[in-house]
N, C-alpha and C positions, 0 to 999 in steps of 0.2 A: 376502335379498340378491340383486340382479339383476346377474349378471356378464356383461360383454362381452369375449370373448377374441379377441385378434388373434394369430393363428399366422404364424411366419415361413415356414411351409412352403407350397408351391405346391399347388393341388388341382384337382379337375375337379368341377363343379356342373352336375347335369342338371335342377335344379328340384325335385328330390326328395331325392337321395342325394349325400352329399358323399364323394368318393374321393380318398385321399391316402395316404401311406406310413404304416406302422404306428407309427413313431417319434413322429409327431405325432398320428396317429389314436387311438392308445390313450390318450393324455393326454386328448383331447377326450372319449372315450368314458366316462372316469372321472369328468371334470367334469360332464358330463350326467347321470351315475348319482346324482351327490350333488345337483346343481343342474340339474334337467331343463329350466329355462327360460333357461339359458345360451344367449346369442347368439353365433354364431361368425363371424368375419370373417377372410378370406383372400384372397390373390391367385390368381385363376383362370387356367387355360390353356384353350386350345380344345380340347383332345384329352385322353383318359384314358390315361395312360401305363401301360405294363406293370407298372411297380414300385409302382403304387398298389395296395397290397393290403389296405387298411382301407376299408370302405364303411359309411357311417353315415346312416341315414335321419333327415331332420330335418323338423320342422313348418314349415308356411308361415310366413314371416318370421323363421325362425330362423337364417338364414344371409344375411350382407351381403357382396357381392363387392367386392373391392378391384380397381384396374385390373390388368391383366396386366403383371407386372414380372419378366421372366425373368433379369434381370441388375441389378447395382447401377447400371450406366450408365443402363439404361432407367428405373430407379427414380428416379434423381435428377431426371428431368424431369417426375415425377408427383407432386410435392409437393402442389400445390393440389388436385388431383383427390383425392388421398388424404385430405387435410384435410376435404374435404366429405363423404367416405364416414364418416370417424370421427366427425364431428358427429352424423351419424344414429345411430351406434352409442351415443354418449353420451346422445343424448336418450332411449334406451330402457334405459339401464343405470345402476346406482348406483356401479359401479367397473370400471375396465377393467384387464384382465390382459393385457399386451402382451409378446409374445415377440420378442427382438432376436437378430441384427443384422436391422434393417428396411430394405428397399431404398431407400424414400423417407423419410429421417429428418426432413426439414423438414415432412412432413405431420403429424408428432406435436406440433407446436406449438400454441399456442392452447388449452391444457388447460382442460376444463370440470368434470370429475369427478375423483374421487380415482384414482390409477393405481398399479400395481405393475407395474414393468418386470422382465422376466426375460432377462438376457443369457446366451445359450447358447454363444457362441464369441467369440472375441478377433479381430476383423476385422483388426486390425493384424498380428496374430501369423500369421494365414493367409496374408496378401499377402506378409509378409516371408519365410516359409518356403517359398513356392511358387517353382518354377523357370519358371512359365509368363510371369512378367512380367520384362522385361529392356528396357534402354535406355529410350526415351521412354514406351514402354508401362508399364514398371515404375515409372518416376517419377510417372506419372499415376495408377496404382493406388494406390501408397503415399499420395500426396497426399490421394486420395479417402478412404482408410482413416483417415488422420488427421483429416480433416474431420468424418467420421461419428462418429469416437471423440470428438471435441471437442463436437459436437452432443449426443451422449448424456450426456457429463458436465453439460452444462447441464440437460438434462431430468431428470436423477437428483437434482439440488438443488433442484427446484421444491417449493413447499409441496404438501401432500397427496400425497405421493409416496414410494413404498418401492421397494427394489431387491433382487433375488434374482440371484446370479451362479453360474454352474457353476464351483465352485471359489473358494478363499480369494483367490487371487492377483488375480483380476479385482475382487473386492470391494475389496480394498486399493487397487487402481489408481484406482478411481472415487471412493474416499473418500466414499461416500454416507453421510448421517448415520443412516439408518433401513433396516433390511432384514437379510439374512443370506446367506451362501454356501450352496449346495445341491449334492447329487449327483443327476444326471439318471438317471431309471430308467423302464423301461416293463415290467418283469418283475412279474407278479402274485405275491401270496403263494402261491397254490395252485400255481405253476409251480416254485418253489424246489425244488431236489433231486427233481424229478419223474421223472428218469432214472437208473437205477443206472450205476455206472461201475466199470471194472477199469483200474488205472493200471500204469504201468511197475514201481513198487515192490510190486505185487501179482504179478508174475511175467509180465504181457504183454510180448511181445517189442517192441522198438523204442521208443524215447523220442520222442513226438510233439509237435513244436513247432506252434503254431497262430497264424496271423495272420488277423484279420477286420477288413476295413475297405475304404474307397475306396483305390484304388491311385493315389494322388496324392503328389507329392513331399513335401508336409508331413507325410504319414503315415510317412515314414522306412523304407519297406520295403527300400530300397536298403542301410540300415544292418543290417537283419536278414540280408539276403543275405550281407554280408560276415562277419557272425557265424557264420552257418551254415557258410561256407566254412572258417573257422578250427576249427569244431567237426569238420569232417570230417577236417581235418588232424591232429587230435590224438585221434581216436576209436581206441581200442585194439581193441575187438570189434565190438559192435552199433552200426551207423551210425544217428544220429538221422534222424528223418524231419521235413520241413518241409511243412505243410499250408496252403495259401493260400485264403482265401475272399474273392473280389472278382472285378473284372473288369479284365484287363490293358488292354483298349481304353479303359478310363475315365482312362488317363494319356495326354496328348497330346504331340505333338512329340518332340523329341530324348530327353526323359526315358524315354518309352516304349520306344524303341529300346534305349537303354542297359540299362534293366531287363529287357527281353526277353532281350537277349544274355546278361546275367549269369545269368538263370535257365536259359537253355538250356544254358549251360556247366555249371551245377551238376547237371543231370539225368544227366550222364555220369558224376558222382562219387558222389552220393547219391541219396536218393529225395525228389523234389519233387512234391507232388500239387496240381493246380489243381482246385478245386471250383466255380469260378464264383460267381455271386451266389447267396446263400441267403436266403429269406425269413425274416423273424423268426417263430419258432414251433418245433415239435418237431424239424424236420430240423436246425436250428441248434443246438438245445439237446442233441441227441445228439452233435454235434461237440464241444461243450464237455465234454460227459461222457466222450467218448473220447480227449480231448487230455491231455497231461501238462503243458503250460504254454501260456498265451496270452501272447503278446508284443506290447505296444503301443509301438513305437519311435518315437513322434511327435516332430515339431519344433513342433508347435503344437496345442493341444487346450483343449477345455473340460474336462468330467468325462466321459470316454468311457464310454457304457453298458455296452459289452462287458466292462469291469472288474468290474462288478457280476455281469453275467450269467455269465461264466465261474466265478467263485467260487461262485455259486449252484448250480453242478453239480460242485463238488469239483476245479476245475482252478486251480492256483496261477497268479498273474499276475506279469509283469514290465513295468514302465513307465517312461518317462523322467521325468526332474525338469523338467517344463514344464507351464504353465497350471495347470488343476485336477487333474492326475493326483496330485500329492502330498497333496491333499485327500481323494482317494479311496484311497490306499494308505498304510499306515503301514509304513515300511520295516522289513523283519525280522520283522514281526508278522503282517500279513495279505497281504503281498506284497513284492516287491523293487523298488527304484528304481536307475536308472543315468542317467548323464549322457547329454544329447543328442549324436547322432553319436559315440558311443564304442562301436565293434563290438567291440573286444577286451573291454571291460568287460561288455558285454552277453553275449558268449560264456562268460565266466567265471562270470556269474550263473546261466546255463543249466546249466554244468558243476556248480555247487553243488547245484542241484536233482536233477540225475541221481546224484550221489554221496552227498548228506547226506539219508538217509531221515528222520531225526528233524526237521530244518528243513522238509523237504517236508510231513510230517504236520501240522506246527504251522501252516503257511500254509494248508493245506486246512481245518483245524479253525476258525482265526480268521477266514479269508476267508468261510467259510459264515456265521459270525456276523455279518459285516459285511453280507453280502448279505441276510440275513433282516430286517435293520433298514433296508434301502435299497430297499424295493420300490416299485412304482408307487403303491400306496396311501399310503405314507408321503411320496412325492414331491408327490402332490396334496394331501395333508394341509398340507404346508408352504405351497403356493400359496394354499389357501383361508384358512389362518390369516394371511398377509400380506394378502390381500384384506380380511379383516375389520378388521385393524389399520389399513389405510388408510382404510377407510370411517369408522372411529372418530375419524379426524383431522378430519373435516369439521366 
């Protein structure tokens, strides 16, 4: 089976080595391990970014560059150019595995080979939850998101096509006849439980709350800040700690100023620790192993990888009832779910984990079981199974 893989991630290509972030890079590495002749296709940038921490050597002809598309606006103009590149990929492949959202959706028309589409994020949800878009700009962004969503629906119902979505909610939204919802993961089997832990219930001082993610409005860090403020007001003795992994300057405009102001106020009342950006790997794994709960308070999501990663190191998780998060968490079994924009509800869930040792241990045990069955290897297994099924439809 000759696979052509189109990743939604941008990359840098120097003619021999493909450089990109580990989120996409680890999937490509595993695909190449299983199918060494897989051809990779991606949008290239003219510079190697510092966040590109995965470097993959490729043979001559194993990479096909798409036009540079740093944004959806730029991608919408590149439909014809992308279609020409994709035809080259189809000529050399038996099946295409295509990661979405794709910045130039019209470039995916004129299908010649069986396809598996993998939707990693709900573009409508991201735009709707973001505070970046307001007024005319907001209307334009939401209109573009609806257009892309509509184009995707058309593509998913074409013959010789199968669909994978991060979470059941998106799969149900698109109503595709063939395919499956999945949980994204880039954690290898060998990395699960690879660091020892000692948590609050083992006698370590301070209950550590961890947030890992881009500091964007749709990630809901402001909700977590309000919850933390409520926890400080009710703490009888040992104050909880809030640990933030991400970059404050990743937030733009007024949202950044409001968030920074709130965090600065909290520093005077509790312990807030900024760790900056952390590359995927041992340093981040240690943070999961040293935390007492990971909170994902998002307003829009696919299936956040951090939910798998935290549980793989014995850290219970709390997430919002949005997107694919309920596909990743079974409430009260291997994690807890709360409503979106409900800081008091989130604070109460954190209190439960502080006070209820039995519940805490159950979430640890069941969470680890979930993580052991949702590794990178399992994730790529599902991709390859869908590719095989798509090829059998020809």
